[in-house]
C-alpha positions in Angstrom: 46.7 -55.5 15.6 45.9 -52.9 13.0 44.8 -49.3 13.4 41.2 -48.3 13.1 42.0 -46.3 9.9 43.0 -49.5 8.1 39.5 -50.9 8.6 37.9 -47.6 7.8 39.8 -47.6 4.5 38.8 -51.1 3.8 35.1 -50.4 4.4 35.2 -47.2 2.3 36.9 -49.1 -0.5 34.4 -51.9 -0.5 31.4 -49.6 -0.3 32.9 -47.4 -3.1 33.3 -50.4 -5.4 29.7 -51.5 -4.7 28.4 -47.9 -5.5 30.4 -47.8 -8.7 29.0 -51.2 -9.7 25.5 -50.0 -9.1 26.2 -46.8 -11.1 27.5 -48.9 -14.1 24.4 -51.0 -13.9 22.2 -47.9 -14.0 23.9 -46.7 -17.1 22.9 -49.8 -19.0 19.4 -50.2 -17.4 18.2 -46.6 -16.6 15.3 -46.2 -14.2 11.9 -45.1 -15.5 11.9 -41.9 -13.5 14.6 -39.2 -14.2 16.1 -36.9 -11.7 17.6 -33.4 -12.4 21.3 -34.4 -12.0 20.9 -38.0 -13.0 22.6 -37.5 -16.3 25.8 -36.7 -14.5 25.8 -40.1 -12.8 26.6 -39.0 -9.2 26.8 -42.6 -8.0 29.8 -43.3 -10.1 31.5 -40.0 -9.0 30.7 -40.7 -5.3 31.9 -44.3 -5.6 35.2 -43.1 -7.2 35.6 -40.6 -4.4 34.9 -43.2 -1.7 37.3 -45.7 -3.3 40.1 -43.1 -3.6 39.7 -42.1 0.1 39.6 -45.7 1.1 42.8 -46.4 -0.8 44.5 -43.4 0.8 43.6 -44.7 4.3 44.7 -48.2 3.4 48.1 -47.1 2.0 48.8 -44.6 4.8 48.1 -47.1 7.6 49.7 -50.0 5.8 52.8 -50.2 8.0 51.3 -49.1 11.3 50.4 -51.4 14.1 48.9 -50.8 17.5 
């Protein structure tokens, strides 16, 4: 059995990749309405952060078993 942090890391990594993909899509097909901080592409930054934290959790709990 694996620790709960392994699965938390996996979920964060997958969700981060999905958010990055949607951010890249929005770069090429921008929405009609603009937001104040939309030019900074917060979805890409947030996806990168979630992916990094997910990788940290996956790597740190790699050898641990319950």
